[in-house]
C-alpha positions in Angstrom: 45.2 -51.1 53.5 43.5 -49.8 56.6 44.5 -46.1 56.9 45.7 -44.6 60.1 43.0 -42.6 62.4 45.8 -40.2 63.0 49.3 -39.3 61.3 51.7 -36.3 63.0 55.3 -35.3 62.4 57.5 -34.7 65.7 60.7 -33.3 64.6 61.8 -36.0 61.9 59.6 -38.6 63.2 56.8 -39.7 60.9 54.0 -40.8 63.5 51.0 -43.2 62.1 48.1 -44.2 64.6 45.7 -47.2 64.2 42.7 -48.3 65.6 43.8 -51.8 66.4 47.2 -53.8 66.7 46.5 -55.9 63.8 45.9 -52.8 61.4 49.0 -51.4 62.4 51.2 -54.5 61.7 49.6 -54.6 58.3 50.3 -51.3 57.3 54.0 -51.1 58.8 54.8 -54.3 57.3 53.4 -53.6 53.7 55.5 -50.2 54.0 58.9 -52.5 54.8 57.6 -54.8 51.7 57.4 -51.6 49.6 60.9 -50.3 50.9 62.5 -53.8 50.5 61.2 -53.9 46.8 62.3 -50.5 46.1 65.8 -51.0 47.5 65.8 -54.5 45.6 65.2 -52.9 42.4 67.9 -50.8 42.6 70.8 -53.2 43.7 71.4 -56.5 44.2 71.4 -57.4 47.9 70.1 -55.5 51.1 70.7 -55.9 54.6 68.4 -55.3 57.3 68.0 -55.6 61.3 65.3 -56.9 63.1 64.0 -56.7 66.9 62.8 -59.9 68.3 60.1 -59.4 70.6 56.0 -60.3 71.0 55.4 -56.1 69.8 56.9 -57.5 66.2 54.6 -60.5 65.6 52.0 -58.7 63.5 54.9 -57.5 61.4 56.8 -60.5 60.8 53.7 -62.4 60.3 52.9 -60.1 57.2 56.3 -60.4 56.1 56.2 -64.4 55.7 52.8 -64.3 54.0 54.2 -61.5 51.2 54.9 -63.4 48.2 56.5 -60.9 46.4 59.8 -60.4 48.5 63.0 -61.9 47.4 64.8 -63.1 50.3 67.7 -64.8 48.7 68.7 -61.2 48.0 68.4 -60.1 51.8 71.2 -60.5 54.7 69.7 -60.3 58.0 70.7 -59.4 61.3 69.2 -58.7 64.7 70.0 -56.5 67.6 70.5 -58.1 70.8 70.8 -61.4 72.5 70.9 -62.6 76.2 74.3 -63.5 77.8 73.9 -66.8 79.8 71.0 -68.8 78.2 72.1 -72.2 76.5 72.5 -72.6 72.7 68.7 -74.0 72.8 67.0 -71.7 75.0 63.4 -70.6 73.6 64.1 -67.2 74.8 67.0 -66.3 73.0 66.2 -63.8 70.5 68.0 -65.5 67.5 65.7 -68.7 68.2 62.6 -66.5 68.3 63.4 -64.6 64.7 64.3 -68.2 63.2 60.9 -69.4 64.2 58.9 -66.4 63.1 60.9 -65.4 60.3 64.2 -66.3 59.2 63.6 -70.3 59.0 60.2 -69.4 57.2 61.6 -67.0 54.0 65.2 -68.2 54.0 67.1 -65.0 53.5 70.7 -64.8 51.3 72.2 -65.1 54.9 71.3 -65.2 58.8 73.8 -63.5 60.9 73.1 -64.3 64.5 74.7 -63.2 67.7 76.9 -65.4 69.6 76.7 -64.5 73.0 78.4 -67.2 74.5 81.5 -66.8 72.1 84.7 -64.9 73.5 84.8 -62.7 70.4 81.3 -62.1 69.9 81.7 -58.3 70.0 84.6 -58.2 67.5 82.9 -60.9 65.1 79.6 -58.8 64.8 80.9 -55.8 64.1 82.9 -57.0 61.6 79.8 -58.4 59.8 77.6 -55.5 60.5 80.4 -52.9 59.1 81.2 -54.9 55.8 78.7 -53.0 54.3 75.5 -50.0 55.5 72.3 -51.3 57.0 69.7 -50.7 54.7 66.3 -51.4 56.9 65.7 -51.7 60.5 62.6 -52.8 62.0 62.6 -52.2 65.6 60.7 -51.5 68.7 60.7 -49.7 72.0 60.6 -51.1 75.9 58.6 -49.9 78.6 61.6 -48.0 79.8 61.8 -46.1 76.2 64.7 -48.7 75.4 65.7 -49.1 71.8 67.6 -52.9 71.4 68.7 -53.2 74.8 70.0 -49.7 75.3 68.2 -49.2 78.6 68.3 -45.7 80.4 71.2 -46.4 82.3 73.6 -47.4 79.5 72.0 -45.7 76.6 74.9 -43.6 74.7 73.3 -41.7 71.6 77.3 -41.2 70.6 78.3 -44.7 71.7 81.7 -45.6 70.1 80.9 -49.2 69.6 78.9 -51.2 67.2 77.7 -53.8 69.9 78.2 -53.7 73.8 77.5 -56.1 76.4 75.0 -54.3 78.9 73.6 -54.8 82.1 69.4 -54.8 81.9 67.8 -52.5 84.3 64.8 -53.8 86.4 62.3 -52.5 84.2 63.5 -54.0 81.3 63.9 -57.2 82.9 60.4 -57.1 84.5 59.0 -56.3 81.0 60.3 -59.8 79.8 58.0 -61.4 82.5 55.4 -59.0 81.6 55.3 -60.5 78.1 55.4 -63.8 79.1 59.3 -64.7 77.9 60.1 -65.6 81.4 57.9 -67.0 84.4 59.9 -65.1 87.0 62.1 -61.9 87.2 64.7 -63.8 88.6 65.0 -66.2 85.7 65.6 -62.9 83.1 69.5 -62.7 82.7 71.1 -59.7 84.1 73.4 -58.9 80.9 73.0 -58.8 77.4 74.9 -58.0 74.3 73.1 -55.1 72.3 73.7 -53.2 69.0 74.7 -49.6 70.3 72.2 -46.6 69.2 74.3 -45.0 66.5 74.3 -48.6 65.0 70.6 -48.8 64.6 70.5 -44.7 63.9 72.9 -45.4 61.0 70.1 -47.7 59.0 68.8 -46.2 56.0 65.1 -46.5 56.7 63.8 -47.4 60.3 60.1 -49.0 60.9 59.4 -48.5 64.8 56.5 -50.7 65.8 55.2 -50.5 69.4 51.6 -51.6 70.2 49.7 -52.1 73.5 48.6 -50.5 76.6 52.1 -51.3 78.2 53.9 -49.1 75.7 52.0 -45.7 76.4 54.0 -43.9 78.5 57.1 -44.9 77.0 55.4 -43.6 73.8 54.2 -40.3 75.5 57.8 -39.8 76.7 59.1 -40.6 73.0 57.1 -38.0 71.7 56.5 -35.4 73.9 59.5 -35.4 76.5 62.8 -34.0 75.7 65.4 -36.1 73.3 67.4 -37.9 76.2 68.8 -41.0 77.2 66.2 -41.0 80.1 63.9 -42.3 76.9 66.1 -43.9 74.6 63.9 -43.8 72.0 63.1 -40.1 71.6 66.3 -40.1 69.5 64.4 -41.3 66.8 63.0 -37.9 66.5 66.4 -36.9 64.8 66.6 -40.2 62.4 66.0 -38.3 58.8 63.8 -41.5 57.7 62.0 -43.2 60.6 58.5 -43.8 60.8 56.7 -45.3 64.0 53.7 -47.5 64.0 51.3 -47.5 67.2 47.8 -48.6 67.9 45.1 -46.7 70.0 46.2 -48.4 72.9 50.2 -47.3 73.1 49.1 -43.9 71.3 46.7 -42.4 74.1 46.9 -39.1 74.5 50.7 -38.6 73.5 50.1 -35.6 71.4 47.4 -32.9 71.3 
């Protein structure tokens, strides 16, 4: 396994920097596999939450090709979903995760957010809170968001488990930059997102953030104050979170 070119600790957050995006993804993927197997050695089933974004492609691909993970003992969830897209829209995050992971490894249960249902928030809250979450695999946005907790709606003490939010313009433009939608106006204005306390309640967090478009967000996350102006900065307070970045996203975030 490729070793990081730099490691650091910022408050409670461990930071691993890799030369390439491929090295970053493989190292993060192996760390997730190791954590899965350690937990499955202790208990019969575990629960995981996944982000759906191109930034996660390398990690998801690594998990798919890892032969020693017993997915039949893993319940999977995801962290956000657009409101207003048709059930079969390719941009739906549930569709993305089915294609990149869930349909290829056959978890014990697949729990998707039905953002078109009247009781979507209550139903997903019920499923998520039946037992603790063991592992969260996440990224951060160009505006520093985690899930769809953009700066205007981020709340470190949010009482909800999942909530409906308005997406800010930077977030919507990122979806165009990522190639998910052809134009800004095609991007939905609303989404359902797990709240920050829900994500932070996971026992182990693996945050994977490649690419030059994330450089400013990584800098603010690591070098700025812990504030909802950069929601990802809260990860510095989690007792068991590791940030995986490549040189392109890390830049000069730390001395």
